[in-house]
N, C-alpha and C positions, 0 to 999 in steps of 0.2 A: 483527473487523478493527480494529486499532489505527491511529489516524491517523499515528502515527510510521512504521509499516510502509508505509502508503500514500505517505508522503513519500519513503521509501526507494525504493519502486517507481518513482515519478516521476523520481528522480535517475538510476536505471538506464536508464529510457526516454530521458532527455535525453542521457545520455552514450553510450548504446548499448554500454556496457562496464561490467561489474560492478566490476572493479578500480578504474577511474577514479572511478566513483560512490562506492565505498568510501572512497577517498582524500578525496573532497569532503566526505563525511559523517563523516570521522574514525573510520571503522570498519575492522576487518580484512575482507579479502575473504571468508573463510569465514563470518564472522558475517553479513555482508550476504547471501551466497548462501543461508544457512540461513533467514534471515528471509523472503526471497522464496519459497523452497521451501515454507515453512509457509503463506504467503499463498496460494500456488497450491493447496496441499492444502485449506485452509479454503474456498476458492472452488470447489474441485472441477474446476479447469481449468488448463491450462498458459497462462502469460502471456508466456513468453519462449521464443525459440529460441536456445539458447546455441551460439555458434560459437567458434572459437579466438581470433579477433581482434575479433569484433563480436557483440553480442547484439541480436536483433531481436524486435519484439513480434508475438505471434500475433494472430489476429482478436479473441480475448477480451482480450488485452493492450491492443490499440488502443481497444477499447470502454471498458475501465477507465480508461485514460489520459484519454480524452475526457471521461468523466464526472467524474473526479477534478479535472480542470482547471476544471470548472464551479464548484467550491467556492471562493467568494470569500475565505474565511478559515478556516483550520483551527480557529480559536477560536470560531466561530459554531456552538455546539452544536445549536441548533434546526434550522438549515439542514442541518447534517451529518446529523442524525437523519432528516429528510425525504428527503435524498439516499440514505441507506442503506436506508430503507424501500423506495425504488424499486428497489434491488438485492436486496431480500428479506432483508437482514441486520439490520434494525432491532432485532429482539428481542434478539439477541446483544449488540448495542452498548448497548441500554438497560440491560441487566443490568450490563455492564462499567462504564458511566458511573455508575450508582447505587453500585456498589462503590467506584469511584474517589472519588466525592464524599463518601461516608461515611468514607473513610479520611482525607480532608482536614480533617475537623472535630475 
């Protein structure tokens, strides 16, 4: 899970509408929909109930939103790693973070 995608998810949850969230994020609606679908696939659960005019959170979506809002800063890597470990995703993120850091040098 990339923090960027988590931010996208939070925007969709806030707006309850993928198109409005996409506008806010300066993305196209299909791009944002694809990112959210990939997140749902990665987590193995539906996060949203997509309606014609409104997008609602599932129980899993409500849980993820609540946990994501606990992150005081997306830049605090140590806190984020502890948080992800609680979700059981830390090993994937550790690998991705190491790859990202090695690419910055």
